[in-house]
Every structure is written in structure tokens, then in C-alpha cells.
C-alpha positions in Angstrom: 10.3 -13.2 -12.8 11.7 -9.6 -13.3 13.7 -8.2 -10.4 13.1 -4.3 -10.6 15.5 -2.0 -8.5 16.0 1.6 -8.2 13.1 1.9 -9.9 11.5 5.9 -10.2 8.4 6.1 -11.9 8.5 9.7 -12.0 10.5 9.6 -15.6 8.1 6.3 -16.8 6.1 7.3 -19.5 3.7 4.6 -18.8 3.2 5.9 -15.3 -0.4 6.8 -14.3 -1.4 9.3 -11.5 -4.2 7.7 -9.5 -5.7 8.5 -6.2 -7.3 5.8 -3.6 -10.8 5.7 -2.1 -11.2 3.1 0.5 -12.6 2.8 3.9 -10.5 -0.1 5.6 -10.6 -2.0 9.0 -7.8 -0.9 11.6 -6.2 -2.8 14.1 -2.8 -1.9 16.0 -0.1 -4.1 16.6 0.6 -4.8 20.2 4.2 -6.3 19.7 6.5 -7.0 16.7 5.2 -9.6 14.3 4.7 -10.4 10.5 1.7 -10.3 8.6 1.9 -12.3 5.1 -0.2 -10.4 2.4 -0.8 -11.7 -0.9 2.4 -9.9 -2.1 4.7 -11.0 0.5 5.9 -10.6 4.2 5.3 -7.4 5.6 6.7 -7.0 9.3 5.6 -5.0 11.8 6.5 -3.3 15.0 4.4 -2.3 18.1 1.6 0.2 17.2 2.0 -0.4 13.3 -1.3 0.0 11.6 -2.5 -4.1 10.5 -5.0 -3.1 7.7 -7.6 -4.8 6.1 -8.9 -3.2 3.1 -12.5 -3.2 1.6 -11.5 -6.1 -0.7 -10.4 -8.3 2.4 -6.6 -7.9 1.7 -4.5 -7.4 4.7 -1.1 -5.1 5.0 0.8 -3.2 7.4 1.5 0.9 7.3 4.0 2.1 9.9 2.4 4.0 12.7 4.0 7.2 11.2 2.6 7.0 7.6 -0.5 5.7 9.0 -1.3 8.8 11.4 -0.4 10.8 8.2 -2.5 9.1 5.4 -5.5 8.1 7.3 -8.8 9.7 9.4 -11.7 7.9 11.3 -14.6 7.2 9.0 -17.1 8.9 11.1 -16.6 11.4 14.1 -17.6 8.7 16.8 -14.3 7.1 16.8 -10.5 8.9 18.1 -7.8 8.8 16.2 -5.4 5.8 17.4 -8.2 3.6 18.5 -9.1 0.4 16.1 -11.8 0.6 13.8 -12.9 2.1 10.3 -10.8 4.6 8.9 -10.8 6.3 5.6 -7.1 7.2 3.4 -6.7 10.8 3.1 -6.7 11.4 -0.8 -3.0 11.6 -2.4 -2.1 11.4 -5.8 0.3 8.5 -6.3 2.1 7.1 -9.3 1.5 3.6 -10.5 2.2 1.6 -13.6 0.9 -1.8 -14.6 3.4 -4.6 -15.1 3.1 -7.3 -18.3 4.8 -9.6 -16.4 5.5 -11.3 -12.9 8.2 -9.0 -10.8 9.6 -8.4 -7.5 10.9 -5.6 -5.9 11.8 -4.3 -2.1 8.9 -2.1 -0.2 11.8 0.6 0.2 15.0 1.9 -1.9 17.2 0.8 1.4 15.9 -2.6 1.2 13.0 -4.2 3.7 10.4 -6.8 2.7 10.1 -8.2 -0.9 6.9 -7.7 -2.6 6.0 -10.0 -5.7 3.4 -9.4 -8.3 1.9 -11.0 -11.2 1.4 -10.3 -14.9 -1.1 -7.5 -14.4 -0.7 -6.1 -11.2 0.4 -3.0 -10.4 3.8 -1.2 -8.9 2.8 2.0 -6.9 5.3 4.6 -5.9 4.1 6.5 -2.9 7.2 8.4 -2.7 10.9 8.1 -4.2 12.1 4.8 -2.9 8.7 4.1 -1.4 6.7 1.0 -3.2 4.1 -0.9 -3.1 2.0 -3.8 -5.3 -1.8 -3.9 -5.8 -3.3 -6.8 -7.2 -5.1 -6.0 -10.6 -8.8 -6.7 -9.4 -8.1 -4.5 -6.3 -6.4 -1.7 -8.2 -10.1 -1.8 -10.0 -12.1 -1.5 -7.0 -10.5 1.4 -5.1 -8.0 3.2 -7.7 -9.0 6.3 -9.8 -7.3 8.3 -12.2 -6.2 11.6 -10.5 -5.7 13.5 -14.2 
């Protein structure tokens, strides 16, 4: 397994610019904890968003990041209440990997995520990463170009 460090997809010729389009189910954490996603552990703090995607995958988004990136899927839900949310369209960088790999969720460390051959590395901002399984990527991401 390849351990990736100091990754910057902005300078990688194999990188694609993609946009996610998905409605997800959201709960907000009542206390600190850890959710085990398919890619590895996701630690969370009280108030963070615990998300279930349209493909059944689960992951954590910090409350600050959630508030900036998600909106209620319909007008009946007030922002911050549990329920259905849609991501705000935003271009992110993605690279499909040909071998198994691992990388930290952030440049300063944190949870270590793992991917299999065919999975995608996502770079949301410099030093901010995710891993998306190939089947999920095909269902919820589209090229931005």
C-alpha cells in the first residue's frame, strides 16, 4: 500500500475537476465519537454532521464545513435540523488511483483514510482530502470541465 503525503492535486496532470450532486441524510452529533466509514475512522465533535449518502456510505463533516457546504433539500427544513440536505455545487479536484493507498484527511494529520485500486483521492482545498470508492464516485460526481 502506498502512503501518500504532501499531496497537491493542483499540479498533477492526472487530476480531474469534478462536481458532486447528491441529497444526503444528516444527523448532528450529540457528543464526541467516532464513525467508521468504508475508508477509515472519522472522529467527530459535538454538533458535527453525521452524513449518510445516497449510496448508503457514512462519513463526518465538521459543523463549520457543513454549514458552508450543505443546504436543506427542501424549504420545510431549517438549516441545522436533522433531515435531508443537498450539497452546494463546488468544483473539487479528484484523481483515480491504480493501487491501494492511504493518506491523512488533513495536511496536519488526523484520521488516516485508505483506498483500494480504482478509488479516488479528493482534494477539497490545499491540505484537505477525502477518499471516494469507485462505484460511489461514478454515481454522484460529474466532470466540471
